[in-house]
N, C-alpha and C positions, 0 to 999 in steps of 0.2 A: 514438424513432427509433434510438437506440443499440442497443436490444434487438432491433429488427427487422432492421436493416441491418448491424450490427456483427458482429465475431467474438467467440467465447466460449471461455474456458478455465476449467475447473472443478478445484477441489482439494477436499480433505476438509472444510475449514472454510469455504470461500467460493468464489464464482463471480465472475469478472471478465468483463464485456462491454466491448468497446472499439470505437470508431469513429474513424478518423483521416480527416479531410477534407483534400483537396488544396487548399492555399491558392491555387495558380495556376489552379484550375478556375474560380473565380469572380473575374472581373477587378476588380470593384468592392469585393469583400470584403477587409477588413483581417484578416490572420491573428490569431486569438485564442489566448490562452494555453491550455494544457491545463486541463481541468476534470474534476471528479469528483462523482458522486452516490452515495448509499448507500441500500440497501434492507435493513432489519433487521425481519423480520416477527415476529408474536407466537409463531411456532413456536420462536424462539430463546429466549424466556423472558419474564418479566414486564418491566414498564417500566424498572425499575432495571437489570436485566441487559441489556436491549436498548440502553439509553443508554450503559452501560459499553462494550459492544461497538462501538457507533457512534463513541464518543470514541476508542477505540483505533485503529479503522480510519481515522478522519479524520487522526489524528496520523501513522500509517504512510504513508498516501497523500500527505499534504502534503509529506513528506520526499522523495517520488519524483516529484512533478509537474514539477519543474524539469528532469528528465532526459527527459521525454516530448516528442515532437514537437509543435510548435504546431498547434493545431486538433484535438488528441486529446480525445475525450470518453470517460470511463470511468463505468461503473456497477458498483459492488461490492456483491454480494448476499451477506449473511452466512447461513450454514447453521447448523442447531441445534448442531453440535459447537463452533461458535465461542464459545458461552457459557462453556465451561470451558477454553478455550485461553488460553495466555499470550500476551503481546504478541509475544514472539519467535516463537512458533509461527504466529501470524497473519501476521507479517512474512515468514516463510519461505514460507508458502503464497502470499502476495501476490507476492513476488518470482518464485516458480516460475510463477505464472499470467502475469505480465507477460513473463517470458522466453519462455514458450510462444507468446504473442501476438506476439513479436518486438519488444516495446517496451522491454525491458531486456536489454542484452547482456552486462554484466559478471557474473562469478560472485559478486562481493561485493555484498551487499544495498546498495541506494542510500542508506539511512539509517545504514549501519554505518560508524562512524568508528573507526579503529584506536586503541586506548588504550595508553599507555606501560606497560610491564611492569616490575615491581620484581624484582630478583634474588631467588631463592628463599631464599638464606642471609641476606639483609638483614633486620634486625629492624624492625618497624613503628615509625614515629616517632609518638609520642603527645604531641607538643608539650612537650618537656622545657623547664624553666625555665632561663634563663641567668643 
């Protein structure tokens, strides 16, 4: 149903199909949390490669599900270039596709947490003994 009625945004390494249901349309329905499914075909690679790609995508999508509206269904289809992509590249493609679909509004990726930086002139601490 998501593939037929939903909207689609494609990137180099993946295609995202999304369908957002209106919780007020069905009076007796309880709004459900956002959910996702994955399609990683044999064109991506052998079973080890496909499983690695699906694990990466599952991790990336799970970090973003909380930001999606209730009742949203996603289908993420991996394309053959995803087999050689890093997690960061997959994440940027996923964020770009979600932004294009209007589901992710910020410019910072949903799973990106700012890390504290160390001054460039500070020496690394290697656990000196006291």
